[in-house]
VOKE-257567 format. One record per residue: residue in one letter; x, y, z of N, C-alpha, C, CB in turn. Coordinates in pm, whole numbers, plus 32768, in hexadecimal, padded with zeros to 4 digits. Atoms other than C-alpha are relative to their C-alpha. Glycine has a CB too. Example, Ala and Ser with C-alpha at 12.3 -4.5 7.8 and 13.67 -1.06 7.14 Angstrom:
% residues 2
a80597F89800084CE7E3E830C805A807880007F9D8003807Ds7FAE7F897FFA85577F9682CA7FB3806D80498029802E7F72
% end
This chain:
% residues 195
m801E7F76803B7AF779637B727FD780057F6C807B8057800Fs803B7FF5806D7A0C79A57A35803380567FB17F918014800Ee7FBC7FA0804F7AAF7ADE79BC8076803780637F9680757FCBp7F8C7FA47FCE7BF77B737A1F7FE2807D80628043803D7F83k800C7F887FAD7BE17C607B49808280657FFE7FE57FD08092h7F937F7F800A7CA07DBB7B308006802380867FD3808C7FA2l7FD87FE27F947D5F7DE97C65804F8081800B803B7F9B8028a7F9B7F997FFC7DDE7F3C7CD580437FE780757FCF808A7FFAv7FB5801A7FAD7F027F007DB280488077803D80477FA87FCFd7FCA7F7B7FED7F8080207E8E80987FD180257FAA8060807Bl7F85801F8002810580117EAF802D800A80778044803F7FAEd7FC47FE67F83817280B17FF57FC57FBE806F80018085801Ad802780727FB1813B7FC981167FB47F9D7FCB7FC280238066v804E8060803D80877EC4805780827FBB7FA17F7180487FA9v7F6E8048805381C97E617F5E805480268030802880137F74l7F827FFA7FE482C57F417FB37FFD80338086804C804C7FA2d7FFB7FFA7F64831B7F558146805F8098800C80597F5D8052f7FEF7F617FE8831080DE81588017802480907F7D80527FD1v7FFE7FCC7F7682DA810C82B6807D7FD380577F807FD18046d7F96805D7FB783AD7FF3834C8094800D7FCC7FD57F657FEDs7F708008803284D37FC68281802F80967FC8800A7F877F82g7FE17F65804A84E5813481FE800B806A80887F63803C7F85v800B7F937FB68460823782DE80497FDB80857F6E802A800Ei7FC580447F6E84A78174843B80857FE97FED7FC07F6E8030r7F688029800085F780F483E5805C809D7FF780227F8B7F64c7FB37F73800E86618257836E80008056808E7FB080627F84v80117F9D7F7E85E1830E849A803F7FAF80897F478027801Bn7FAB80437F77867B81F28599807F80107FE87FEE7F608022r7F807FEA802B87B9822584DF80278081800E80137FDA7F84e7FE87F827FEC87D283A884EA7FD2803C809D7FB980427F8Dy7FFA7FDB7F7B873D83B586367FF17FAD80787FB280508009d8017808D7F958752827A87097F767FF78036806280058090a80747FF77FBA85E9829287497FB97F7180147FA880627FB7g803A807C7FEB859F8124875A7F617FDB7FED80237FE7807El808E802180308463812586A77FF07F857FC27FCE805D7FA3v80258062803483C47FE8863D7F6B802E7FB180007F96806Di80947FCF805582877FE0853C7F7B7FDD804E7FEE7FAA7F61e80807FF27F9B81947F8E86597FDE808C803380187FAA8083d80027F937FE481EB80EF86B67FAE804C7FCE805980247FF8i803C7F9580618133819485987F807FAF8003804F801E7F5Bv8097803C7FFF7FBC815185E77F9680557FBA7FCC7FEE8096d80727F8A80437F28829B851C80457FF27F6F800480C5804Ew7FCC7FC7806D7F4782D783BB8050806E7FED7FB380137FC5d7FC77F747FF27FD08434841C80957FBB80307FA380798080l7F7780327FB0815283BD84338031807C804780827FC27F95g7FC97F7B7F9E8199853184C57FEC7FEC808C7FB2808E7FE2k802480237F7680D984E285FF808C7FB780507F757F927FF8v7F8E80347FB1820C8403865F808080217FD17FFB7F75800Al7F907FE2803C83268465857A8020808C80077FFC7FD67F86n7FD67F597FE7831485F1858A8042801280907F6B80707FFCp7FC77FD37F6C8369860B8716807D7FAD7FC87FA47FC980AEi7F6A802F800684B6850E86C08043803F7FA680157F767FE4i7F827FC28058854185D0858A7FF9809780197FF57FE17F4Eg80077F897FDD84C8871586047FC9804F7FB7805D80278019g80397FD1807D83F9877F84D27FA57FB47FBE805C80177FA9d8037804880508334872883C580227F6B7FAF7FF080517FC1w7FC0807F8034837A85B383767FFF80017F657FB27F7F8036w7FFD80228099831E85C58203806C805D7FCB7F6980197FB0a7F907FB58036840186EC81C3807B7FAC802F8002809D8034w7F8580447FC1850F8628828B800B7F767F8E7FE17FCF80C1w7FEA8068802884D084F181B68002803D7F637F9E7F908035a7FF97FD3808C84BA85C68056809880157FDE7FAA80897FEBk7F837FFB8031861C85FB8092806D7F80800A8031806E8040r7FC980868008867284A780B37FB77FA27FA480037FC58083d806380378037859284527FA780567F7A7FAE7FAB80747FA4w7FD080888051869683427EF37FF67F98805480957FFD7FCAl8013807C7FB286498260802F7F8F7FB77FD37FF1801B808Ew80878042801084FF82147FA680317F737FA37F8180767FA8a7FF0805B8058858D813B7E9A805E7F978024801F80397F92q7FAC80687F96865F807F7FBB7F9D7FA78046805A8054807Fc806380447FB385287FFF804F7FE77F787FDC7F8A80437FFBd80208093802F84F67E9E80677F607FE57FCC80207F998086a809A801C803483BF7DF17FCE7FC87FC680987FF27F767F65i804180317FA682B47D8480CA80217F6D80097F7D801F7FEDp7FF78091801A82D87C14811D7FBE7FB07FAC7FEE7FCB805Cg805C805C805882577B1780267FA1806E7F9E7F927F928071a80467FA4805281C67C5E7F5180237FE47F6580268094802Ci7FCD802D80AE829F7BF77E007FAC7F917FF980B97FCB7FD9g803C807D8021822F7A937E157F64800C7FF780287F978069g80977FFC800C80D27AE77E6F7FD0802E7F797FC4805C806Al80257FD2809C80A47BCE7D3E7FF97FA27F958061805D7FCBq7FE48053805B81337ACD7C747F797F887FF180907FC8802Ak806980767FEC802679BE7CFD7F6C804D7FD980037FBD80B5l80817FBA80497F007ACA7CB480137FF17F7F7FE780998018r7FFB7FF880A27F8A7AEC7B587FEE7F6A7FB1809F80427FD2d8010808880257F9B797F7B2E7F807FC0800C80547FB88042l809580287FED7E37794C7BA77FAE805C7F8B7FC8802580ACg80667FC980667DBB7A4E7A817FD6808480237F847FAA7FF3y80537F827FFB7DA47B897B2D805680767FB47FDF802980A5y7FDA7F8A804B7E0A7CD77A6C80398046807D7F8380517FAAl7FCB7FB77F9D7EF27D8A7B87802C80867FCA806B7FB6803De7FC87F727FEE7F2C7F077B8C8027803D80867FA480577FCDi7FC27FC17F9580077FAD7C717FB38092800080A880047FEBv80127F7680067F6681187CD08015802480747F8B80307FD2t7FC47FCD7F8D801281D97DC1801E80B07FFD80887FA88011s7FE17F727FDE800D833F7E3D8095802F80067FC5801B8082k7F737FBE7FDD8154840A7E268011806E7FC480737FB57FE0p7FB87F7C801681F7855B7E44805A80057F6A806A80158089e7FA6800F806C829385A87CF080A17FDB80227FF780837FB4w7F5D801F7FF083FC85A87D9380207F608015803F80568092a8004808C7FCF83A584587DFF80187F807F697F537FF38056e802A80408066835683BF7C86809A7FB57FEB7FBB80637F86a7F9B802E804784B4837F7C1F80357F788059806D80797FEAq7FD380687FA184F982B57D6F7FA87F7E7FFB7FFD803A8090t80628063801D83C581E97D3180167FAF7FA27F95802B7FE7w7FC5803F8073843A81847BE580727FA38012802980617FACr7F9380477FE1857E81217C627FC87F848063806D80648043w8047807F7FB284C480487D5C7FD17F867FA67F768035804Dl804C807D802B84087F8D7C8380647FCA7F817F5080277FCCg7F768058803085407F557B8C80277FBE8044806F80337FE2k7FBF80477FBA85EB7EBC7C957FAD7F77802F802D80558065w804980817FA884D07DD27D467FAA7FDF7F7F7F93802C80A9r80608023806983F47DB27BDB7F8D7FAB802880437FBC7F98p8079804D7FE182B27D527C687FB77FF17F6A7F9E80538078p80238030806781FE7C8E7B7D7F68803D7FCC800B7F72801Av80727FB2802080E17D947B037FE180267F73800880708046h800B7FF38076804B7DD279DB800F80A27FDC7F857FBC7FDBq80117F6C8013802B7F5D79FC8021804E808A7F6580207FCEv7FCA7FB17F8980BB806C7AEB7FB480A47FED80C380027FF9t804F7F65800E7FEF81C17B29803D803180877F3580057FFDi7FAB7FA37F9680A382C27BFC7F8F8083800780BB80387FBAi80677F6880017F7E83DF7C6F8063806780547F467FEE8068g7FCE7F997FB17FC185157D1F7FBA800580877FF2807F7FB9m802780067F887FA4853B7E927F5A801B802480588059803Cg80857FD2800A7E4B85EB7E747F8F7F9D7FAD800F80897FBDe8044804B80577DB384F77D8D7FBA7F7F803980597FE17F9Dk801B80827FAF7CC483BF7DEA800F7FA47F7F7F5C7FF5805Bk7FEC807F80497D1082707D6A7F817FE47F9F80147F86806Dt80828017803D7B8882517D06801480327F717F87804C804Dd80267FBB807E7BBF834F7C07806B7FD47F72800B80AD8026r7F93801C80457D0D82BD7B6580047F837FCC806580148045t7FF0808B80277CB781527B567F8E7FAA7FF280517FC48056e8096803780277B9B808C7AB580107F48805D7FE97FF67F11a7FEA809E7FC37C177F487BA27F857FFA8048808F7FDE806Ed806B802B7F9B7AF07E927C5580277FEB80897FC47F867FD8i7FED800E7F867BB47E5F7D898078804E803980057F7E8015l7F907FB67FA57CCA7F277E6380327FB5805C7FD48075804Ai7FB4804E7F897DC97E947F2B805E8077805280707F777FB7d7FA67F987FC97E547FAC80007FF98010809C7FDE80857FBFd7FE07FED7F817ECC801D81707FB0805A8027807C801B8019k80157F7F7FB17E1E816881947F467FE37FED805980B27FA9p809C80187FC87CA28134821D7FDA805B7F8D7FCA803780B6s80557FA580627C2E8270814580007FD17F7D8030808F7FF8n80078043809B7C8C81DC80067FB07F7D7FEA80957FDA7FCFc8039806E7FF77C00809480557F4C8053800280467F9D8092d808A7FCF7FFA7AB0815880B97FCD80407F867FF2805E806Ad80307FCC80967AB1822E7F6F7FD97F8C7F98808080587FB7f802C805B804E7A9880EF7EB77F7B7FBC801080567FB07FFFv808D80517FED798080417F797F9D806E7FDB7FE07FBF80A8d80567F73801278C881AA7F677FE87FF17F6D805880A0802Ad8014800780807906817C7DDE7FBB7F887FCE8071800E7FC7g80478058801C7856804A7DE480717F897FC97F9280387FA2r7F93806B8023799C7F737DBB80207FB6807F808B80437FC3q7FCA80487F6E7A507E967ED4808C8034801080057F4A7FFFa7F8D7FE57FC47B8A7EBD7F9080247F9380517FFB80748045i7FD080397F857C777E04805A808180478045801F7F717FE1m7FB07FDB7FB87D2A7E90817980827FD9802B7FCE80088040f7F8380617FD47EAA7E23818F800C8027808B809880147FACd7FE57FBF7F7F7ED07E28830880838035801A7FE57FAA8066r7F8A7FB37FB67FD57F1183AE7FC9803D8075804680747FA8p80307FAF7F9B7FC57FA484F77FD680777FED804A800B8052h80577F857FF87F5780ED84927F907FEB7FC8803380737FC7n80918004802C7E14805E84067FBB7F9880507FEF7FE17F66r803E806D7FBB7DBE7F6984FB7F69802B805C807A7FC78066s80827FA67FBC7CA3805485A77F9C80097F83803180B3803Ca80837FF980517BFC8053845A7F997FA17FF2801B80117F8Ee807B806C80057A917FD2844880067FDD7F5D7F51804B8037l800A8038808A7A7C7EE3831D7F5A80107FE8803F7F537FF6r80887FFF802E791C7F1C824F7FFB7F8E7FA17FD380877FBFp80168083806F78667E288173803780257F817F5D7FD67FE1g7FC57FF4806A79277E10803A809880127FFE7FC3805A7FCBm7F8480067FCA7A757E0B8101803E7F8A80308001804B8058d7FC380757F7E7B517D03819E80A7801E80097FE57F317FC8r7F7B7FC47FC27CA47D3A825880667F787FCA7FF6801D80CFv7F79804E80017DE17C598201806C80278070804480197F73f7F8B7FDC7FA87EFE7C1B82F480777FEA7FBC80067FB5807Dn7F95801680337FF27BBA81F67FD37FC77F6E80527FAA805Cw802D8032809E80137B5880787FE77F6F7FE88072801F7F96r802D809C80207FE879DA80AF7F8B8008801580377F87804Fs809F80047FE97E787A2081147FAF80557F997FDA803B8096m80407F9D805A7E3A7B1A7FED7FA07FA77FAB806E80577FA2p80898085804E7D7D79E67EE97FAD7FE88042801E7F677FDFt808C80207FC37CA579A27FE47FB8805A802C7FFF7FB38061a80597F717FE87C327B1080457FC0800F7F7A80628098802Al80507FCB809F7BF67B4F7EBE7FA47FAC7FD7805E800B7F78e806F806880207B467A0E7E9F7F6E800A8051803F7F708021m80757FE27FC67A6D7A5C7FC27FC380877FCA80158002808Fl80417F8C80377A247BB17F517FAC7FE47F79806D80697FE6t8051801B807979C47B2D7DEE7F8C7FAA801880517FC37F99y808B80507FE678CE7A2B7E837FA4805E805680197F678057e80887F987FF3782A7B407F407FDB802E7FAB7FFD80688043e80457F7E806378057C347E1B7F9D7F767FB0809C807B7F70a807F803F805C775A7AF37D5B7F8B7FB8806780437F797F8Bv8090801C7F91766F7A7F7E8C7FC3808B8015802C7FB980B2s80487FA17FCB75F67BD47EB97FCB805A7FB0803B80368051
% end
């Protein structure tokens, strides 16, 4: 790598295991729902969760905001970030949060201490492309990846059941775990160099 690449890394469901160790664990405990991560096959969690909890899941979660800080890290995420940092990447977490969740985000970051250079928390309606100069985005939300590619940058979609139906476009790759991240980044960098 000739010059360090600036990576924007999403937090929830890329580094922080929000859906599985947070939301699903809580729903199963409170409603004995028996949900597993593979049940969440759409970005809109409300399609699965609203009927179970009998209302808006986001309002339900806001009343349990302290649980955000209790979520686990995605397996391999902390070590994977360290490897990327060791390889010379500049790492910036860019995460969308409602104001009521910001304090819990900082608590989680303090507990897990991901080895990043910068943390940027943006509002729920903001685009990540407008808030970071990163060359590459690592995210689980298809529309965020599309925004980066539309802006002439690159994206890596972190595989989760809710994004498996999303189509990859030129300038995008998909990874299934943190172990494969350096290879995916190398391939994107190579593709950029030969295009």
